[in-house]
C-alpha positions as a Markdown table, in Angstrom:
| # | Residue | x | y | z |
|---|---|---|---|---|
| 1 | Met | 9.3 | -13.7 | 13.4 |
| 2 | Asp | 9.8 | -11.7 | 10.2 |
| 3 | Arg | 11.7 | -8.6 | 11.2 |
| 4 | Phe | 11.0 | -6.7 | 8.0 |
| 5 | Gly | 7.3 | -7.6 | 8.3 |
| 6 | Thr | 7.2 | -6.3 | 11.9 |
| 7 | Phe | 9.0 | -3.1 | 10.8 |
| 8 | Ala | 6.7 | -2.6 | 7.8 |
| 9 | Arg | 3.6 | -3.0 | 10.0 |
| 10 | Ala | 4.9 | -0.5 | 12.5 |
| 11 | Val | 5.8 | 2.0 | 9.8 |
| 12 | Asn | 2.5 | 1.5 | 8.0 |
| 13 | Arg | 0.6 | 2.2 | 11.3 |
| 14 | Phe | 2.6 | 5.3 | 11.9 |
| 15 | Ala | 2.4 | 6.6 | 8.3 |
| 16 | Ala | -1.4 | 6.3 | 8.5 |
| 17 | Ser | -1.6 | 8.2 | 11.8 |
| 18 | Pro | -2.4 | 11.9 | 12.4 |
| 19 | Ala | 1.0 | 12.1 | 14.2 |
| 20 | Ala | 2.8 | 11.3 | 10.9 |
| 21 | Thr | 0.8 | 14.0 | 9.0 |
| 22 | Ala | 1.6 | 16.5 | 11.8 |
| 23 | Ala | 5.3 | 15.6 | 11.7 |
| 24 | Ala | 5.4 | 16.0 | 7.9 |
| 25 | Phe | 3.6 | 19.4 | 8.2 |
| 26 | Val | 6.1 | 20.6 | 10.9 |
| 27 | Ile | 9.1 | 19.5 | 8.8 |
| 28 | Val | 7.8 | 21.4 | 5.7 |
| 29 | Val | 6.9 | 24.5 | 7.7 |
| 30 | Thr | 10.3 | 24.5 | 9.5 |
| 31 | Trp | 12.0 | 24.0 | 6.1 |
| 32 | Ala | 10.0 | 26.9 | 4.6 |
| 33 | Leu | 10.7 | 29.2 | 7.5 |
| 34 | Cys | 14.4 | 28.5 | 7.2 |
| 35 | Gly | 14.4 | 29.7 | 3.5 |
| 36 | Pro | 15.1 | 33.4 | 4.3 |
| 37 | Val | 17.9 | 32.4 | 6.7 |
| 38 | Phe | 19.6 | 30.4 | 4.0 |
| 39 | His | 18.7 | 32.9 | 1.3 |
| 40 | Tyr | 16.7 | 30.3 | -0.5 |
| 41 | Ser | 19.9 | 28.7 | -1.6 |
| 42 | Asp | 20.4 | 25.6 | -3.7 |
| 43 | Ala | 21.5 | 23.7 | -0.6 |
| 44 | Trp | 18.2 | 24.8 | 1.2 |
| 45 | Gln | 16.2 | 23.4 | -1.7 |
| 46 | Leu | 18.4 | 20.3 | -2.0 |
| 47 | Ile | 17.6 | 19.4 | 1.7 |
| 48 | Ile | 13.8 | 19.0 | 1.1 |
| 49 | Asn | 14.2 | 17.4 | -2.3 |
| 50 | Thr | 16.6 | 14.8 | -1.0 |
| 51 | Gly | 14.6 | 14.1 | 2.1 |
| 52 | Thr | 11.4 | 13.7 | 0.3 |
| 53 | Thr | 13.0 | 11.5 | -2.4 |
| 54 | Ile | 14.5 | 9.2 | 0.2 |
| 55 | Val | 11.3 | 8.9 | 2.3 |
| 56 | Thr | 9.2 | 8.2 | -0.9 |
| 57 | Phe | 11.6 | 5.6 | -2.1 |
| 58 | Leu | 11.7 | 3.7 | 1.2 |
| 59 | Met | 7.9 | 4.1 | 1.7 |
| 60 | Val | 7.2 | 2.4 | -1.6 |
| 61 | Phe | 8.8 | -0.8 | -0.4 |
| 62 | Val | 7.3 | -0.6 | 3.1 |
| 63 | Leu | 3.8 | 0.1 | 2.0 |
| 64 | Asn | 4.0 | -2.4 | -0.8 |
| 65 | Asn | 4.9 | -5.1 | 1.8 |
| 66 | Ala | 1.9 | -4.1 | 4.0 |
| 67 | Gln | -0.5 | -4.0 | 1.1 |
| 68 | Ser | 0.7 | -7.3 | -0.3 |
| 69 | Arg | 0.3 | -9.0 | 3.1 |
| 70 | Asp | -3.2 | -7.4 | 3.6 |
| 71 | Thr | -4.3 | -8.5 | 0.1 |
| 72 | Ser | -3.1 | -12.1 | 0.7 |
| 73 | Ala | -4.9 | -12.3 | 4.0 |
| 74 | Met | -8.1 | -10.9 | 2.5 |
| 75 | Asn | -7.9 | -13.4 | -0.4 |
| 76 | Ser | -7.4 | -16.3 | 2.0 |
| 77 | Lys | -10.4 | -15.2 | 4.1 |
| 78 | Leu | -12.6 | -14.9 | 1.0 |
| 79 | Asp | -11.4 | -18.3 | -0.2 |
| 80 | Ala | -12.4 | -19.8 | 3.2 |
| 81 | Leu | -15.9 | -18.2 | 2.8 |
| 82 | Ile | -16.3 | -19.6 | -0.7 |
| 83 | Ile | -15.3 | -23.1 | 0.4 |
| 84 | Ala | -17.7 | -22.9 | 3.4 |
| 85 | Leu | -20.7 | -22.1 | 1.2 |
| 86 | Glu | -22.1 | -25.2 | -0.4 |
| 87 | Lys | -23.7 | -23.3 | -3.4 |
| 88 | Ala | -20.6 | -21.1 | -4.0 |
| 89 | Asp | -18.7 | -21.4 | -7.3 |
| 90 | Asn | -15.4 | -22.9 | -6.2 |
| 91 | Arg | -13.7 | -21.7 | -9.4 |
| 92 | Phe | -13.0 | -18.4 | -7.5 |
| 93 | Val | -10.8 | -20.1 | -4.8 |
| 94 | Gly | -7.3 | -19.1 | -5.6 |
| 95 | Leu | -8.3 | -17.0 | -8.6 |
| 96 | Glu | -5.3 | -14.7 | -8.0 |
| 97 | Phe | -3.0 | -17.7 | -8.7 |
| 98 | Lys | -4.7 | -18.9 | -11.9 |
| 99 | Pro | -3.3 | -18.1 | -15.3 |
| 100 | Glu | -4.4 | -14.7 | -16.5 |
| 101 | Arg | -6.4 | -16.2 | -19.4 |
| 102 | Asp | -8.5 | -18.4 | -17.0 |
| 103 | Ala | -9.0 | -15.6 | -14.4 |
| 104 | Lys | -10.2 | -13.2 | -17.1 |
| 105 | Ala | -12.6 | -15.8 | -18.6 |
| 106 | Ile | -14.2 | -16.4 | -15.1 |
| 107 | Thr | -14.4 | -12.7 | -14.5 |
| 108 | Glu | -16.0 | -12.0 | -17.9 |
| 109 | Glu | -18.5 | -14.8 | -17.3 |
| 110 | Ile | -19.5 | -13.4 | -14.0 |
| 111 | Gln | -19.8 | -9.8 | -15.4 |
| 112 | Ala | -22.0 | -11.1 | -18.2 |
| 113 | Ser | -24.3 | -12.9 | -15.8 |
| 114 | Val | -24.6 | -9.8 | -13.7 |
| 115 | Ser | -25.3 | -7.6 | -16.7 |
| 116 | Ser | -28.1 | -9.9 | -17.9 |
């Protein structure tokens, strides 16, 4: 099994949980309460700045992996529905893989027919 995918799904589930929000809140409050102890020093500020930068940098990749996987799964399911419907316009199947020019033309055609 894909180890990074498994890791990304676990992190994604945790990041979206109330526990993650509570943990972030506790960390920030603890950091703020330590301010007077460290006399609001540069090192005190550097701790939160470095921590948040590292977490943000890593979360970009983890969440992008999860979003990409979810989008791919949704597109596959929608393609299956289009194929299953006899009257459906099969030009939509795999639209995300078609050249930008073709995909844009199909999208504009649909928008024009909806607007009419």
